[in-house]
C-alpha positions, 0 to 999 in steps of 0.5 A, a space after each residue: 506677555 506670559 504663557 497660557 495658563 489653563 485649569 487642566 487637573 482636578 487639583 488645580 480646579 479646586 485650587 482655583 475654586 478655594 472655599 470662598 477666598 478671593 483668588 487671582 486669576 488670569 483670563 484663560 483660568 477664568 474662562 475654565 472655570 465658567 465652562 464648569 460653573 456657569 449656569 447659563 451654559 449648563 441650561 443651554 446644554 441640558 436644553 440642547 440635549 433634550 430638544 436632540 431627543 425630538 428626532 428620536 421620538 419622530 423616528 420611533 413612529 417609523 418603527 414597529 409598535 409591539 404591545 402585549 396585553 393579558 387579561 382574567 375574568 371571573 363570570 357567575 351567572 344563572 347558568 354556571 360560572 367559570 374563569 377565562 384568562 388570555 393574552 394577546 400580542 400585537 405588532 404594527 409596522 407603518 408601511 407608507 405614511 407620508 405625515 410620519 415620514 415628514 415629522 421625522 424629517 423635521 426632527 432631524 432638522 430640530 435636533 441640528 438646530 438644538 446643536 447649534 443653539 449649544 454652540 451658540 451658548 458657548 460662544 456667548 460664554 466666551 463674549 460674556 467672560 471677556 466682557 465681564 473681565 474688561 469691565 473689571 479692567 475698566 473698573 480698576 482704571 477708574 479707581 486707579 485714576 480716581 486714587 491718583 487724582 485724590 493724592 494729587 489734589 491732596 498735595 495741591 490742597 496742602 501746597 495752598 494751605 501753606 501759601 495762604 498761611 503766609 499770605 500769598 494766596 487768597 482763601 478762595 484758593 483754598 476753598 476751591 482745592 478743598 472742594 475739589 478734594 472732597 469731590 475727589 474723595 467721592 469719585 474714589 469711593 464710588 470707584 471702589 464700589 463699582 470695582 466690587 461689583 464688577 468682581 461680583 460679575 465675574 463670581 456670578 460666572 465662575 462661581 468663585 470669588 476673584 480678588 484680582 486680575 491680570 492687566 492688558 499689556 501696554 504693547 497690545 496691538 491696536 491695529 486695523 484688520 486685513 482686509 479692510 473692505 467689508 464685503 469678505 467680512 460680510 460673506 463670512 458672517 452670511 455663512 458662519 454666523 450662528 443666528 443665521 444658521 439657527 434661522 436657516 435650520 428653523 426654515 427647513 424644519 418648518 418646511 418638513 412641518 408643512 409637508 407633514 401637515 399636508 401628509 394628513 391628506 394621503 392614505 396610509 398603509 401598515 402592516 399589522 400582526 397579532 397573536 391571541 391565546 385564550 384559555 377558559 371555560 365558556 360555561 356551556 361545555 365541561 372543561 376547559 378550552 385553549 383557543 390560539 389566534 394568529 393574524 397578519 395583514 395589511 391596513 389601508 386607511 384613506 382620510 375622507 373628512 376630518 371636519 376641515 382639521 387637517 386643512 387648517 393644520 396645513 394653512 397654519 404650517 404655511 403661515 408659520 413657514 412664512 413667519 420663519 422665512 421672515 425671521 431669517 430675513 431680519 436676522 440676515 439684515 441685522 447680521 449685515 448691519 452689526 458686521 458693518 458696525 463692528 468693522 466701522 467701530 474697530 476703525 474708530 477704536 484704532 484711531 481713537 487709541 491713537 488720538 487719545 494716546 497723544 492727548 495724554 501727552 498733550 494733557 501732561 504738557 499742559 499740566 506742566 505749563 499750568 503748574 509753572 504759570 501757577 508758581 509764578 502767580 499767572 495762573 491760579 489754583 483752579 486752572 491747576 485743578 483743571 489741568 490735573 483733571 484733564 490729564 487723569 480723564 485722558 489716562 481713563 479714556 485711553 485705557 477704555 478706548 483700548 478695552 473698547 478695541 479688544 470687545 469689538 474684536 471678539 463681538 466681530 469674531 462672534 458675528 462672523 461665527 469664528 469665535 472660539 477658546 483659542 481667541 481667549 487663549 491669544 488675548 490671555 497671552 497679552 495679560 500680565 500680573 499687575 
């Protein structure tokens, strides 16, 4: 294991994002770069800030509205010509407006929803970084086993060629070995391409080329979680899962929208004041006149008939509230299912890792026995090649089982709503330089 390495200074960040060069990077460093450069996270942040303005806009409708207007006119008629100009200052303050009030409360819920959505995007980034990183490790494992298998089959091919030249084996053994070697070369070429693609996925997250990553320590603990019972995990997910929290906020926002729609039936009361200054000549009197007018009063409006529009809007809001309630119920069931599945997958992963580790030992023993049989003539080269292939497949499957455990662990943490950057740092401590 190693100490956590993070990018904390401008110099180190520039170093990590060096111009087009492929860098070696630890998981924590890649995550820090993704925080700075991932377009999806930046888009989510901008969308969150934009949606939070909904509350401010709704609040503005409850505050005084002040307007200023000015005008000037020139009149030319058969009787006279004159100029008239002036200005008007008006103020309107809602005293009672149920629709505006509930729209404001809806805006608060929508603003809270926007914050939750950005927090969810941050969790998604953590999971995307871990998954992309593990994809690189998987691809590296496949390439390493493909390279090892190619080398082993090449040695076997050289061996059977030598034996064929002295007449110890038939040509068919040489042909079988040659075919296996050709296939191994193809597997190695394809594995190299898959590894390059996985690095490209990391570059998409970080904005910088990464040429090498740290590998998972052999002693990384793969163990069952406590508590073993699913109920505590389900209760935590029901409280902390972001899909559920967002769905709950959506219900509250839509409930306020329904109240605002119903408020369209209620009377409104507003305080109105104005000041008007008019300066000009009427055309009938000599000289100019200045008229100042100040007014203040209350305005009561009682909606009587709006063509059925208000009632339609109310019904529409009721249907939308029902839809959001059903969406939350679906989210609840999905979270419950996903949490149980993650717990089940983790238990399976623990057993799978142990079984596959044992399968490596069994495959090694089988290969050794097959090689001895080949040397004494009781087994042919195909048996040896199959045994070698089984060993490399067991090694590859064991590594993938470990990566599956790590990914499922992070997915469970996301399900219960606890996934955070500390989880990245904790995993990073179990990564070592290759």
